[in-house]
Every structure is written in C-alpha cells, then in structure tokens.
N, C-alpha and C positions, 0 to 999 in steps of 0.2 A: 504493500500500500504506500509506504513512504517513497519508494522509487517512482511509483506512478504519479504521486503528487508532485515530485520534483520535476518530472517531465512537463508539467503544465505551467511552471513558473516562467515569468518574463525575465529578460536579461537583467534588468535592474534588481529584481528580487534575488536572482542568483548571485549578483554581486554582494547583496546584503548577507546572503547565506555565507559567503566566503569570508566575511568580516568577523564572524563569531569564532571565538577562540576554542570553546568547548563543543565537542560533538553533540552532547545532549541539547545544548542551546540551538545548534544548527537543525537538529532533528525536530525540535519543537516549532521552530519558525517554519520549516518546510511543511510540517503537518498542519499548522494553523492556516497558512496561506493557501495550501492546496485544498484544504477543507472549504475555505471561503470560496475559492474558485468553483469547486464542485457544487456548492450550494447555489451560488448566483447563476451558474450555468443551467441548473435545474429550473430556476425561475424564469430566465429569459430565453431558454431554448438555444443555448450556445455551448460549444465544447469548452471545457474549463480553460484550455490553453488560449482560447480566443477572447477571454475576458480581458478588458482593458480598464485601467483606473485613471481618474484624474484626482488631484489633491487640492484641498482648500488652503486658505492662508495659514492655518495652523496644522496642516498635515492630515486632516481628516479625509479619507478616501471616498470617492463616489464612483458609480459605474458610468463609463463613457459609452456613448453611441447607442443607448437604448432609450426609447421613448414610448410610454413614460418609464423612467428608470426607477426601480424600487430602491428605497433607502435601506441601508444596512449598517451594521457595526460589528466589530469583532473584538474579543478579549480572550486571553489565555493565561492560565496560571497553574503551576503544578502539572497534574495529569489531565487537565480539562481545557477544551476549547469551547467557548460560548459565542454563538453568532445570532444576531437578531436581524430580521428582515421585515420591512413594513412597506405598504404600497404608497409610494410618493409622500412619505411623511418623515420628519426628522426623528431619528431613534439613536439611543446610546445604550451601551451594555458594558458591564464590568463583572469580572469574576476574580476572586482572590482565595488562595488557600489559607485557611484559618491556622495561625501559628500559636500554639498554646503558650509558648514562652515569650511571646511578643511583648516588647516594652511599649505599652500603649501611650504612656505619658510623653514619650519622645515625639509622637506624632499628634498629640492632642491639639496642636495648632490648626488642624484641618477641620475641627469642630467649632460650632458656634458656642456662645456662652451657655445657652439653654441646653444644647446637646451635651456639653461637658457636665452640666449639672445632672442631667438624666443618666449619663454613663456612670457618674460617681455613686449613684444609688445602687448599682449592680456590683456583684462580686464574682470572683472565680471564673469558670468557663463561660457563664452567661455574660459577664462583662466583656470578655475577649471576643466572643462571637458577635455581640451587639456592636462592638466597635467596627469589626470587619463588615458587618451588614450595613452600617451607616456609611462607611467608607465607600463601599461599592455603589450605594445610592448616589452619593455625591459625584463619583467618577462617571456614573452612567448619565447623570444630568449634564455634567460638563461636556461629555462627549456628544450628547444629543445636540447641545447648543452648537458644537463644532469648534469650541475654543480650547477644549482639553484643560490641562492644568494651568493655562494662562489666566483662568478665572480663579481667584483665591477661594478655596473650598470653604473657608470659615465665613464667607460673606453671604451664603445662603443656607437654608435649613431644610433638612430632610427628616429629622426626628430620630429618636432612638427607640428601639423596640418595634411596635407594630405599626408605626406611622407609615403612610404610603404616598404622601403628597409633598412635593417640594414647594416652598413659598419664597417669594422674593423679599429680601430684607434690605437691600441697598439698590439705589437707582443705577449704580455703575455695574451691577451684575444682573443681566437680563436672563432670568431663570425660567419664566413660564407664564402661567402655571404648567407644570409637567406632572404626569402621572408616573409613579415609580412602583414597579411590581417586583416582588421577590422571585428569583429564579435560581435557587441553589441547585446545582447539578448533582450533588452527592453529599453525604455526610462529610464534615470536615472542610466544606467550601461554602463561601457566601457569594451570591450572584444577584445582580439587579438589572432590570431593563427599564429605561425611561423613554417616554413618548409624550408628545403634546396631548392635552386633554381632548376627548372626543368619544364617540360611541364605537369603541373597538374592543375586541377580545384578544386573547392570547392562546396559542396552541404550542405545545412543546413536541419536538421530534428528536430522534437520535440518528445522527448522520444526515447527509443531504436528503431533503424531502423528495420522495418518489413522485415524479410527475410535475414537480415544481409548485411552490406556493401552497395555498390551502388545499390543492388537489392531493397533496401528500397526506398519509394517514396521521391524524393528530393523536398524540398520546393522551391528552386531556385538554379541556377548556377550563381556564382558570376561573371563569364565572360560575362554574358548577362544582369545582373541587379545589381544595387547598393543597392537594398533593402535587408532586413533581415527578417527572420521568427520570429514570436512571438508565444509562446506556449499558447494554449487556454484551456488546461485541467490541473488541478493540484489538489492535495489533500491539504486541509487546514493545515497549519503548516509545510509543507514540501517545500524545494526548488523546483522550477520549472525546469524540465529537458530541456536541449537544447544541440545540438551537431553539429559537422561538419564531413563530410565524404570527405577526400581528395583523388582524383583519377586522373589517366591519361586519 
C-alpha cells in the first residue's frame, strides 16, 4: 500500500519526502498524502496521481481544476490519518495522540482564561484528554479559517469538556461562528472537525469512501449516534486511515 501511495505523489511532494531524516516520518507523510489523494480522487472521479493542489496564503491546500471543488482538510498524528471533506464549504480537522505524561502547563498559553479555569477543575487522565480535545478544536477552527496557527489560539474559545461551538472573542480573530464536532478515531487520540454553521450532518468512513462522497457506505451519522468508527484494516507501519464526509 505504501509503495502504491508513493507512486501517486507529485514531484514537489516527493521532494518533501526526501527532506525527512527518519524513515518513519517519510512513511507517515507518504501514507497521509497518498490517502488524501485517494480520497479526493474518489470524490471527483480522478486517478489519485492526477490530483493537483493549489495553496492559500498560509499554506492551506485546495483542489485545483475541479468545479465545484469540494473543501477538504487533513491531519495526522501517531498511527492515524484524519481527513474531512465537505461540499464547497470551509472545513478544518485536527487529530492528536493523547500523551499521558504531557506537561500541559507549558502549552497553557493556547487556552483562553475561561478555558484554563475549566481545565484546572479537572485532574489526572481527564485533565490530559480534555486539554488535547480542546487543542484539536482550536486547531480545527484555525485550519477551517485557513490561517492555521497564525491566529493566536488563546484569542478564541472552544470550551473545555462537552462544548461544541467556537465563539469569537476578539475582532482581530475572525472565528465564525463555527460548529466543532468530536471525531476521535480511536482510544488514546483526540480529533475534531470544524465547519461553518448550517444544516449539515457528518458521516465517518474508514479508508477512501467507495464511490466517492456520500455514495460511500457511512459508518454512522452523528445526528443519530454519539459513537465513532474505528478502522479494522491497516498495513503495518502505516497510519490508519479515517475520515469524515460532511453533507446536507
């Protein structure tokens, strides 16, 4: 699978592969980009190698040459690749491996004052997981906006715990409103998807969706269930694929 993904990458992506020092990092990049190409190819009816990207001011990729082009976003951490696709809407996604020994206080600056207060009410594993959950929400919103980490993450609020809505706190940070949905791919990971408000649902799938878009078999609809899907097939040494299909 990894070799097949590598054959679909563009010249600039292969150059990026060559810059990684560690083989594991190279493999993860190839798996993530190859997976993204397979997903988008399924949506727009192209071979993965024929997918072309254009990049925004802050480096956010978009699909070139497709009208209307679906919006998408990609994140990977540890053994998981998370991709979100939406029909012509801005979308952001982030996944992080929860690290039990993580020194939260060193990155507390990404939280707003109220979020820090909420986090301080928690202890142990609950505190650690809530921090990573909040972090992925913020990253997903920033990536949906298209500015990435150039927007100070402490300037907008996504809540700690069960909150699922980001609210604008400062006029210099254009946040939304954005709807943020939990998308943990597996135990030990935190994941979030952010999209602008509207009448939309979310479906999860494992690997590139068969037939493209909502035609692929959804694992579940989040409006009916609080559960998530877990991939059962993977190639050893590669991140497991996981994705979301946002639809009206």
